[in-house]
PADODO-965319 format. One record per atom (N, C-alpha, C): residue number from 1; residue in three letters; atom name; x, y, z. Coordinates in Angstrom, 3 decimals. Each point is the difference from the previous one (the first is absolute). Layout:
<tivexs>
<NUM,ALA,CA,<X,Y,Z>>
...
</tivexs>
This chain:
<tivexs>
<1,MET,N,<-4.385,-107.130,17.466>>
<1,MET,CA,<1.552,-0.383,-0.487>>
<1,MET,C,<-0.185,-1.471,-0.125>>
<2,ASP,N,<0.780,-0.500,-1.072>>
<2,ASP,CA,<0.121,-1.221,-0.246>>
<2,ASP,C,<1.098,-0.760,0.836>>
<3,THR,N,<-0.438,-1.181,0.840>>
<3,THR,CA,<1.058,-0.646,0.648>>
<3,THR,C,<0.553,-1.077,-0.298>>
<4,LEU,N,<-0.193,-0.395,-1.388>>
<4,LEU,CA,<0.488,-1.157,-0.752>>
<4,LEU,C,<1.553,0.256,-0.364>>
<5,LYS,N,<0.860,-0.928,0.179>>
<5,LYS,CA,<1.383,0.232,-0.437>>
<5,LYS,C,<0.012,0.079,-1.604>>
<6,ARG,N,<0.783,0.663,-0.573>>
<6,ARG,CA,<0.052,-0.151,-1.591>>
<6,ARG,C,<1.377,0.375,-0.301>>
<7,GLU,N,<0.359,-0.473,-0.933>>
<7,GLU,CA,<1.248,-0.025,-0.665>>
<7,GLU,C,<0.452,1.549,-0.389>>
<8,PRO,N,<0.884,0.446,0.364>>
<8,PRO,CA,<0.155,1.537,-0.350>>
<8,PRO,C,<0.126,0.180,-1.675>>
<9,ARG,N,<-0.430,0.840,-0.684>>
<9,ARG,CA,<-0.136,0.038,-1.404>>
<9,ARG,C,<0.617,1.392,-0.256>>
<10,LYS,N,<0.482,-0.097,-1.212>>
<10,LYS,CA,<0.937,1.154,-0.532>>
<10,LYS,C,<-1.034,0.882,-0.399>>
<11,VAL,N,<0.050,1.241,0.620>>
<11,VAL,CA,<-0.881,1.312,0.078>>
<11,VAL,C,<1.046,0.919,-1.228>>
<12,GLU,N,<-0.960,-0.197,-1.152>>
<12,GLU,CA,<0.846,0.529,-1.406>>
<12,GLU,C,<-0.870,1.366,0.047>>
<13,ILE,N,<0.569,1.140,0.678>>
<13,ILE,CA,<-0.570,1.236,-0.034>>
<13,ILE,C,<1.207,0.856,-0.488>>
<14,SER,N,<-0.176,1.084,-0.879>>
<14,SER,CA,<1.063,0.755,-0.212>>
<14,SER,C,<-0.181,1.171,0.930>>
<15,SER,N,<1.388,0.640,-0.114>>
<15,SER,CA,<0.089,1.279,0.889>>
<15,SER,C,<-1.101,1.029,-0.221>>
<16,ALA,N,<-0.487,0.224,-1.153>>
<16,ALA,CA,<-0.861,0.814,-0.547>>
<16,ALA,C,<-1.466,-0.512,0.619>>
<17,GLU,N,<-0.294,-1.374,-0.150>>
<17,GLU,CA,<-1.203,-0.478,0.581>>
<17,GLU,C,<-0.256,-0.011,1.526>>
<18,TRP,N,<1.135,-0.176,0.665>>
<18,TRP,CA,<0.226,0.135,1.564>>
<18,TRP,C,<-0.787,1.618,0.203>>
<19,GLN,N,<0.424,0.765,-0.654>>
<19,GLN,CA,<-0.472,1.509,0.184>>
<19,GLN,C,<-1.488,-0.094,0.086>>
<20,ILE,N,<-0.585,-0.453,-1.219>>
<20,ILE,CA,<-1.307,-0.029,0.213>>
<20,ILE,C,<-0.706,-0.848,1.022>>
<21,MET,N,<0.824,-1.201,0.351>>
<21,MET,CA,<-0.668,-0.891,1.059>>
<21,MET,C,<0.133,0.942,1.321>>
<22,ARG,N,<0.980,0.603,0.278>>
<22,ARG,CA,<-0.119,0.784,1.356>>
<22,ARG,C,<-0.990,1.119,0.067>>
<23,ILE,N,<-0.282,0.371,-1.297>>
<23,ILE,CA,<-1.084,1.167,0.154>>
<23,ILE,C,<-1.211,-0.874,0.351>>
<24,VAL,N,<-0.424,-1.099,-0.595>>
<24,VAL,CA,<-1.050,-0.643,0.128>>
<24,VAL,C,<-0.385,-0.606,1.442>>
<25,TRP,N,<1.391,-0.539,0.501>>
<25,TRP,CA,<-0.216,-0.630,1.484>>
<25,TRP,C,<-0.221,1.389,0.705>>
<26,THR,N,<0.846,0.939,-0.003>>
<26,THR,CA,<-0.783,1.269,0.935>>
<26,THR,C,<-1.184,0.346,-0.091>>
<27,LEU,N,<-0.597,0.101,-1.078>>
<27,LEU,CA,<-1.465,0.738,-0.253>>
<27,LEU,C,<-0.888,-1.039,0.173>>
<28,LYS,N,<0.360,-1.319,-0.153>>
<28,LYS,CA,<-0.943,-1.164,-0.128>>
<28,LYS,C,<-0.933,-0.312,-1.222>>
<29,GLN,N,<-0.800,1.122,-0.224>>
<29,GLN,CA,<-0.671,0.028,-1.343>>
<29,GLN,C,<0.233,1.457,-0.583>>
<30,VAL,N,<0.281,-0.155,-1.334>>
<30,VAL,CA,<0.336,1.192,-0.749>>
<30,VAL,C,<-0.266,-0.033,-1.473>>
<31,THR,N,<-0.380,0.973,-0.725>>
<31,THR,CA,<-0.319,-0.074,-1.342>>
<31,THR,C,<1.450,0.319,-0.619>>
<32,SER,N,<-0.328,-0.133,-1.319>>
<32,SER,CA,<1.445,-0.034,-0.747>>
<32,SER,C,<0.371,1.409,-0.133>>
<33,SER,N,<-1.065,1.031,-0.232>>
<33,SER,CA,<0.391,1.258,-0.044>>
<33,SER,C,<0.680,0.498,1.245>>
<34,GLU,N,<-0.155,-0.604,1.245>>
<34,GLU,CA,<0.484,0.290,1.321>>
<34,GLU,C,<1.323,-0.234,-0.188>>
<35,ILE,N,<0.240,-1.017,-0.165>>
<35,ILE,CA,<1.360,-0.965,-0.255>>
<35,ILE,C,<0.992,0.939,-1.085>>
<36,ILE,N,<-0.533,0.278,-1.194>>
<36,ILE,CA,<0.488,0.881,-0.704>>
<36,ILE,C,<0.494,1.506,0.538>>
<37,ASN,N,<-0.796,0.588,0.579>>
<37,ASN,CA,<0.215,1.322,0.683>>
<37,ASN,C,<1.147,-0.254,0.980>>
<38,LEU,N,<-0.272,-0.848,0.835>>
<38,LEU,CA,<1.351,-0.352,1.156>>
<38,LEU,C,<1.182,-0.440,-0.737>>
<39,MET,N,<0.039,-0.769,-1.042>>
<39,MET,CA,<1.405,-0.517,-0.602>>
<39,MET,C,<0.695,1.063,-0.484>>
<40,GLN,N,<-0.864,0.995,-0.676>>
<40,GLN,CA,<0.440,1.186,-0.836>>
<40,GLN,C,<0.633,1.054,0.975>>
<41,LYS,N,<-0.251,-0.119,1.386>>
<41,LYS,CA,<0.561,0.839,0.832>>
<41,LYS,C,<1.332,-0.304,0.509>>
<42,LYS,N,<0.229,-1.670,-0.432>>
<42,LYS,CA,<1.239,-0.742,0.517>>
<42,LYS,C,<0.764,0.090,-0.976>>
<43,GLN,N,<-0.479,-0.405,-1.658>>
<43,GLN,CA,<0.642,-0.406,-0.958>>
<43,GLN,C,<-0.305,0.960,-1.087>>
<44,THR,N,<0.765,-0.055,-1.134>>
<44,THR,CA,<-0.398,0.758,-1.359>>
<44,THR,C,<-0.854,-1.100,-0.899>>
<45,TRP,N,<-0.678,-0.903,0.401>>
<45,TRP,CA,<-0.616,-0.798,-0.939>>
<45,TRP,C,<-1.405,0.380,-0.428>>
<46,SER,N,<-0.058,-0.605,-1.445>>
<46,SER,CA,<-1.178,0.524,-0.548>>
<46,SER,C,<-1.356,-0.758,0.657>>
<47,ASP,N,<-0.877,0.492,-0.253>>
<47,ASP,CA,<-1.300,-0.798,0.297>>
<47,ASP,C,<-0.250,-1.417,-0.642>>
<48,SER,N,<0.665,-0.083,-1.180>>
<48,SER,CA,<-0.012,-1.403,-0.833>>
<48,SER,C,<0.880,-0.970,0.782>>
<49,THR,N,<1.346,0.717,0.568>>
<49,THR,CA,<0.704,-1.123,0.556>>
<49,THR,C,<-0.701,-0.328,1.519>>
<50,ILE,N,<-0.271,0.736,0.454>>
<50,ILE,CA,<-0.796,-0.322,1.381>>
<50,ILE,C,<-0.960,-0.947,-0.154>>
<51,LYS,N,<-0.974,0.064,-1.071>>
<51,LYS,CA,<-0.965,-0.622,-0.254>>
<51,LYS,C,<0.311,-1.593,-0.409>>
<52,THR,N,<1.208,0.024,-0.728>>
<52,THR,CA,<0.509,-1.297,-0.405>>
<52,THR,C,<0.523,-0.775,1.155>>
<53,LEU,N,<0.416,0.795,0.975>>
<53,LEU,CA,<0.510,-0.432,1.244>>
<53,LEU,C,<-1.045,-0.768,0.730>>
<54,ILE,N,<-1.115,0.852,0.333>>
<54,ILE,CA,<-1.246,-0.654,0.482>>
<54,ILE,C,<-0.525,-1.321,-0.650>>
<55,THR,N,<-0.020,0.066,-1.223>>
<55,THR,CA,<-0.619,-1.082,-0.784>>
<55,THR,C,<1.006,-1.228,0.186>>
<56,ARG,N,<1.288,-0.023,0.033>>
<56,ARG,CA,<1.101,-0.850,0.384>>
<56,ARG,C,<-0.491,-0.903,1.268>>
<57,LEU,N,<-0.001,1.053,0.806>>
<57,LEU,CA,<-0.342,-0.631,1.501>>
<57,LEU,C,<-1.401,-0.582,0.224>>
<58,THR,N,<-0.881,0.609,-1.040>>
<58,THR,CA,<-1.262,-0.756,0.324>>
<58,THR,C,<0.041,-1.388,-0.729>>
<59,LYS,N,<0.765,-0.014,-1.319>>
<59,LYS,CA,<0.130,-1.413,-0.668>>
<59,LYS,C,<0.839,-0.775,0.945>>
<60,LYS,N,<0.827,0.351,0.908>>
<60,LYS,CA,<0.736,-0.692,0.774>>
<60,LYS,C,<-0.730,-0.549,1.320>>
<61,GLU,N,<-1.081,0.573,0.173>>
<61,GLU,CA,<-1.027,-0.083,0.856>>
<61,GLU,C,<0.873,0.374,1.518>>
<62,PHE,N,<0.577,1.044,-0.075>>
<62,PHE,CA,<0.213,0.848,1.254>>
<62,PHE,C,<-0.848,1.100,0.228>>
<63,LEU,N,<-0.742,0.508,-0.923>>
<63,LEU,CA,<-1.276,0.901,-0.057>>
<63,LEU,C,<-1.268,-0.645,-0.253>>
<64,SER,N,<-1.071,0.383,0.510>>
<64,SER,CA,<-1.141,-0.299,-0.547>>
<64,SER,C,<-0.778,1.463,-0.318>>
<65,ARG,N,<-0.898,-0.222,-0.845>>
<65,ARG,CA,<-0.709,1.267,-0.301>>
<65,ARG,C,<-1.606,-0.173,-0.157>>
<66,LYS,N,<-0.827,1.024,0.306>>
<66,LYS,CA,<-1.451,-0.414,0.014>>
<66,LYS,C,<-0.495,1.646,-0.464>>
<67,LYS,N,<-1.101,-0.144,-0.802>>
<67,LYS,CA,<-0.533,0.991,-0.578>>
<67,LYS,C,<-0.859,0.546,0.875>>
<68,GLU,N,<-0.124,1.495,0.338>>
<68,GLU,CA,<-0.934,0.811,0.588>>
<68,GLU,C,<-0.197,1.122,-0.237>>
<69,GLN,N,<-1.166,0.514,-0.533>>
<69,GLN,CA,<-0.343,1.175,-0.374>>
<69,GLN,C,<0.800,0.394,-1.283>>
<70,GLY,N,<0.185,-0.885,-0.852>>
<70,GLY,CA,<0.988,0.355,-1.265>>
<70,GLY,C,<1.460,0.136,0.182>>
<71,HIS,N,<0.581,-0.521,1.108>>
<71,HIS,CA,<1.573,0.109,0.623>>
<71,HIS,C,<0.048,-1.331,0.302>>
<72,TYR,N,<1.321,-0.178,-0.274>>
<72,TYR,CA,<0.473,-1.376,0.401>>
<72,TYR,C,<0.894,0.316,1.501>>
<73,ILE,N,<-0.544,-0.818,0.930>>
<73,ILE,CA,<0.839,0.220,1.369>>
<73,ILE,C,<0.750,-1.404,0.164>>
<74,TYR,N,<1.236,0.539,0.364>>
<74,TYR,CA,<1.089,-1.039,0.064>>
<74,TYR,C,<0.379,-0.436,1.457>>
<75,SER,N,<0.104,-1.084,0.387>>
<75,SER,CA,<0.568,-0.544,1.319>>
<75,SER,C,<0.818,-1.136,0.003>>
<76,THR,N,<0.871,-0.198,0.910>>
<76,THR,CA,<0.887,-1.055,-0.097>>
<76,THR,C,<-0.490,-1.462,0.408>>
<77,THR,N,<0.593,-0.983,-0.771>>
<77,THR,CA,<-0.595,-1.178,0.315>>
<77,THR,C,<0.962,-0.941,1.019>>
<78,VAL,N,<1.208,0.802,0.138>>
<78,VAL,CA,<1.113,-0.498,0.955>>
<78,VAL,C,<0.176,0.811,1.337>>
<79,GLU,N,<0.626,-0.642,0.839>>
<79,GLU,CA,<0.382,0.836,1.444>>
<79,GLU,C,<1.267,0.521,-0.143>>
<80,GLU,N,<0.106,1.376,0.312>>
<80,GLU,CA,<1.282,0.551,-0.247>>
<80,GLU,C,<1.327,-0.687,0.636>>
<81,GLN,N,<-0.046,-0.155,1.205>>
<81,GLN,CA,<1.222,-0.429,0.716>>
<81,GLN,C,<0.191,-1.502,-0.542>>
<82,ALA,N,<-1.120,-0.843,-0.276>>
<82,ALA,CA,<0.190,-1.276,-0.469>>
<82,ALA,C,<0.702,0.149,-1.319>>
<83,THR,N,<-0.281,0.735,-0.806>>
<83,THR,CA,<0.546,0.285,-1.415>>
<83,THR,C,<1.416,0.461,-0.054>>
<84,MET,N,<0.103,0.774,0.831>>
<84,MET,CA,<1.470,0.644,0.336>>
<84,MET,C,<0.972,-1.007,0.559>>
<85,ASN,N,<-0.436,-0.903,1.007>>
<85,ASN,CA,<0.791,-0.972,0.334>>
<85,ASN,C,<0.175,-1.261,-0.979>>
<86,GLU,N,<-1.142,-0.154,-0.627>>
<86,GLU,CA,<0.376,-1.081,-1.276>>
<86,GLU,C,<0.985,0.580,-1.085>>
<87,TYR,N,<0.123,1.117,-0.293>>
<87,TYR,CA,<0.761,0.699,-0.716>>
<87,TYR,C,<1.182,0.078,0.224>>
<88,ALA,N,<0.463,0.504,1.397>>
<88,ALA,CA,<1.249,-0.507,0.612>>
<88,ALA,C,<0.571,-0.999,0.013>>
<89,ASN,N,<-0.994,-1.017,0.521>>
<89,ASN,CA,<0.641,-1.576,-0.027>>
<89,ASN,C,<0.387,-0.329,-1.349>>
<90,SER,N,<-0.961,0.361,-0.849>>
<90,SER,CA,<0.448,-0.351,-1.268>>
<90,SER,C,<1.187,0.490,-0.608>>
<91,LEU,N,<0.300,1.421,0.081>>
<91,LEU,CA,<1.204,0.526,-0.248>>
<91,LEU,C,<1.107,-0.583,0.671>>
<92,PHE,N,<0.089,-0.442,1.237>>
<92,PHE,CA,<0.950,-0.404,0.801>>
<92,PHE,C,<0.391,-1.473,-0.328>>
<93,SER,N,<-1.099,-0.484,-0.408>>
<93,SER,CA,<0.243,-1.582,-0.672>>
<93,SER,C,<0.861,-0.167,-1.159>>
<94,ASP,N,<0.267,1.285,-0.662>>
<94,ASP,CA,<0.849,0.015,-1.330>>
<94,ASP,C,<1.429,0.442,0.389>>
<95,PHE,N,<0.354,0.267,1.308>>
<95,PHE,CA,<1.359,0.228,0.452>>
<95,PHE,C,<0.731,-1.109,0.315>>
<96,CYS,N,<1.094,0.205,0.182>>
<96,CYS,CA,<0.886,-0.847,0.680>>
<96,CYS,C,<-0.294,-0.227,1.379>>
<97,ALA,N,<-0.197,-1.103,0.499>>
<97,ALA,CA,<-0.572,0.033,1.599>>
<97,ALA,C,<1.202,0.538,0.868>>
<98,HIS,N,<1.205,-0.123,-0.531>>
<98,HIS,CA,<1.102,0.226,0.974>>
<98,HIS,C,<0.174,1.481,-0.099>>
<99,LYS,N,<-0.484,0.806,-0.719>>
<99,LYS,CA,<-0.018,1.288,-0.217>>
<99,LYS,C,<-1.055,0.768,0.433>>
<100,SER,N,<-1.210,-0.635,0.381>>
<100,SER,CA,<-1.138,0.566,0.262>>
<100,SER,C,<0.091,0.877,1.431>>
<101,GLY,N,<0.639,-0.309,0.896>>
<101,GLY,CA,<0.515,0.641,1.293>>
<101,GLY,C,<0.358,1.385,-0.347>>
<102,SER,N,<0.926,-0.020,-0.754>>
<102,SER,CA,<0.552,1.072,-0.361>>
<102,SER,C,<-0.702,1.135,-0.936>>
<103,VAL,N,<-0.833,-0.436,-0.579>>
<103,VAL,CA,<-1.273,0.520,-0.823>>
<103,VAL,C,<-0.961,0.846,0.927>>
<104,LEU,N,<-0.386,-0.897,1.108>>
<104,LEU,CA,<-0.886,0.479,0.789>>
<104,LEU,C,<0.742,1.084,1.050>>
<105,ASN,N,<1.203,-0.102,0.207>>
<105,ASN,CA,<0.723,0.830,0.820>>
<105,ASN,C,<-0.115,1.286,-0.685>>
<106,GLU,N,<0.601,0.176,-1.191>>
<106,GLU,CA,<0.018,1.002,-0.744>>
<106,GLU,C,<-1.405,0.884,-0.477>>
<107,LEU,N,<-1.163,-0.896,0.032>>
<107,LEU,CA,<-1.447,0.499,-0.031>>
<107,LEU,C,<-0.288,0.739,1.061>>
<108,ILE,N,<0.620,-0.411,1.447>>
<108,ILE,CA,<-0.454,0.514,1.211>>
<108,ILE,C,<0.786,1.253,0.032>>
<109,GLU,N,<1.266,0.185,-0.270>>
<109,GLU,CA,<0.812,0.887,-0.012>>
<109,GLU,C,<-0.461,1.116,-0.740>>
<110,SER,N,<-0.532,-0.068,-1.164>>
<110,SER,CA,<-0.400,0.799,-1.032>>
<110,SER,C,<-1.475,0.649,0.343>>
<111,MET,N,<-0.921,-0.917,0.650>>
<111,MET,CA,<-1.458,0.457,0.028>>
<111,MET,C,<-0.206,1.018,1.271>>
<112,GLU,N,<-0.904,0.747,-0.314>>
<112,GLU,CA,<-0.694,0.628,1.580>>
<112,GLU,C,<-0.754,-1.014,0.618>>
<113,ILE,N,<-0.006,-0.131,1.159>>
<113,ILE,CA,<-0.886,-1.168,0.479>>
<113,ILE,C,<-0.099,0.794,1.534>>
<114,SER,N,<-1.194,-0.393,0.485>>
<114,SER,CA,<-0.623,0.322,1.548>>
<114,SER,C,<0.757,-0.395,0.974>>
<115,GLN,N,<-0.075,0.481,1.155>>
<115,GLN,CA,<0.459,-0.694,1.373>>
<115,GLN,C,<-0.739,-1.218,0.157>>
<116,THR,N,<-1.155,0.004,-0.382>>
<116,THR,CA,<-0.836,-1.195,0.530>>
<116,THR,C,<0.463,-1.281,-1.056>>
<117,ASP,N,<0.267,0.395,-1.250>>
<117,ASP,CA,<0.598,-1.062,-0.956>>
<117,ASP,C,<1.244,-0.566,0.523>>
<118,ILE,N,<0.855,1.064,0.195>>
<118,ILE,CA,<1.117,-0.438,0.594>>
<118,ILE,C,<0.047,-1.021,1.097>>
<119,LYS,N,<-0.854,0.521,0.976>>
<119,LYS,CA,<0.081,-1.064,1.187>>
<119,LYS,C,<-0.702,-1.421,-0.452>>
<120,LYS,N,<-0.985,-0.108,-0.889>>
<120,LYS,CA,<-0.434,-1.194,-0.737>>
<120,LYS,C,<1.208,-0.851,-0.706>>
<121,LEU,N,<0.760,0.884,-0.507>>
<121,LEU,CA,<1.228,-0.610,-0.774>>
<121,LEU,C,<0.794,-0.836,1.025>>
<122,GLN,N,<0.650,0.859,1.070>>
<122,GLN,CA,<0.545,-0.514,1.053>>
<122,GLN,C,<-0.383,-1.182,0.560>>
<123,GLU,N,<-1.534,-0.100,0.441>>
<123,GLU,CA,<-0.459,-1.029,0.549>>
<123,GLU,C,<-0.088,-1.074,-0.988>>
<124,THR,N,<-0.063,-0.067,-1.206>>
<124,THR,CA,<-0.018,-1.088,-0.984>>
<124,THR,C,<1.527,-0.293,-0.188>>
<125,LEU,N,<0.861,0.632,-0.223>>
<125,LEU,CA,<1.214,-0.304,-0.074>>
<125,LEU,C,<0.415,-0.716,1.282>>
<126,ASN,N,<-0.291,0.267,1.233>>
<126,ASN,CA,<0.292,-0.592,1.164>>
<126,ASN,C,<-0.381,-1.419,-0.005>>
<127,LYS,N,<-1.331,0.025,-0.461>>
<127,LYS,CA,<-0.462,-1.378,-0.085>>
<127,LYS,C,<0.685,-1.125,-1.027>>
<128,LYS,N,<0.314,0.950,-1.173>>
<128,LYS,CA,<0.684,-0.902,-1.002>>
<128,LYS,C,<1.446,-0.389,0.231>>
<129,SER,N,<0.643,0.607,0.896>>
<129,SER,CA,<1.360,-0.387,0.212>>
<129,SER,C,<0.054,-1.251,1.075>>
<130,ALA,N,<-1.023,-0.242,0.437>>
<130,ALA,CA,<-0.061,-1.070,0.898>>
<130,ALA,C,<0.207,-1.522,-1.004>>
<131,THR,N,<-0.570,0.216,-0.803>>
<131,THR,CA,<0.286,-1.133,-1.130>>
<131,THR,C,<0.661,0.194,-1.286>>
<132,ALA,N,<0.533,1.069,-0.116>>
<132,ALA,CA,<0.665,0.397,-1.280>>
<132,ALA,C,<1.138,-0.927,-0.166>>
<133,PRO,N,<0.533,-0.325,-1.164>>
<133,PRO,CA,<1.400,-0.570,-0.362>>
<133,PRO,C,<1.074,0.804,0.207>>
<134,GLU,N,<1.028,-0.336,0.207>>
<134,GLU,CA,<1.165,0.771,-0.121>>
<134,GLU,C,<0.241,0.647,-1.500>>
<135,HIS,N,<-0.149,-0.662,-1.032>>
<135,HIS,CA,<0.067,0.549,-1.266>>
<135,HIS,C,<-1.268,-0.534,-0.824>>
<136,VAL,N,<-0.489,0.824,-1.056>>
<136,VAL,CA,<-0.960,-0.476,-0.840>>
<136,VAL,C,<0.852,-0.390,-1.217>>
<137,LYS,N,<-0.472,-1.384,-0.210>>
<137,LYS,CA,<0.706,-0.603,-1.533>>
<137,LYS,C,<-0.488,0.784,-1.037>>
<138,CYS,N,<0.688,0.480,-1.207>>
<138,CYS,CA,<-0.386,0.225,-1.209>>
<138,CYS,C,<-0.883,-1.048,-0.794>>
<139,ASP,N,<-0.799,0.297,-0.529>>
<139,ASP,CA,<-1.074,-0.706,-0.739>>
<139,ASP,C,<-0.054,0.363,-1.477>>
<140,CYS,N,<0.995,0.631,-0.356>>
<140,CYS,CA,<0.057,0.440,-1.740>>
<140,CYS,C,<0.251,-1.348,-0.807>>
<141,LEU,N,<1.004,-0.989,0.417>>
<141,LEU,CA,<-0.019,-1.155,-0.685>>
<141,LEU,C,<-0.569,-1.122,0.769>>
<142,PRO,N,<-0.210,-1.212,-0.702>>
<142,PRO,CA,<-0.658,-1.066,0.596>>
<142,PRO,C,<0.702,-0.340,1.137>>
<143,ASP,N,<1.228,-0.274,0.411>>
<143,ASP,CA,<0.975,-0.240,0.855>>
<143,ASP,C,<0.553,1.025,0.822>>
<144,GLY,N,<-0.635,1.139,-0.229>>
<144,GLY,CA,<0.513,1.178,0.857>>
<144,GLY,C,<1.025,0.513,-0.630>>
<145,CYS,N,<0.733,0.960,0.426>>
<145,CYS,CA,<1.211,0.497,-1.024>>
<145,CYS,C,<1.381,0.280,0.956>>
<146,ALA,N,<-0.290,-0.697,1.053>>
<146,ALA,CA,<1.407,0.078,0.910>>
<146,ALA,C,<0.261,1.413,0.496>>
<147,ASP,N,<1.328,0.337,-0.414>>
<147,ASP,CA,<0.574,1.389,0.213>>
<147,ASP,C,<-0.224,0.969,-1.322>>
<148,MET,N,<-0.596,-0.304,-1.184>>
<148,MET,CA,<-0.257,0.584,-0.763>>
<148,MET,C,<-0.705,1.392,-0.083>>
<149,CYS,N,<-0.740,-0.142,0.875>>
<149,CYS,CA,<-1.057,1.346,0.390>>
<149,CYS,C,<0.730,0.980,0.670>>
</tivexs>
């Protein structure tokens, strides 16, 4: 795993592309036929739609392919957790900083999460509370937005 610090990048993957990535992350190496078969169990997409998504992900360098015995074998070029983290950080960087906490709260309330994850969240929140400001300032305008948000 790369230990160099790098700037978060904007992970530009569509919802449909995420579905393909989840399959490849889970199976590690997979043919396009296997991706198509699995996706068609989840969605009513045509073969050509799924192939287009695979091609897009390959062009974006999220997937790599190698030819073996006349078939292309796809694998990911990015680590799953790091990519999800980058995507979430990128998404939240587009939100008003003042409202990010309430968005996180809504996510936690609406998601199914494990007891283990709840304990990790509680530990993280306890650590954060020691240095957290009383209020997070709005960053929608260059000088903040005072009471407008």
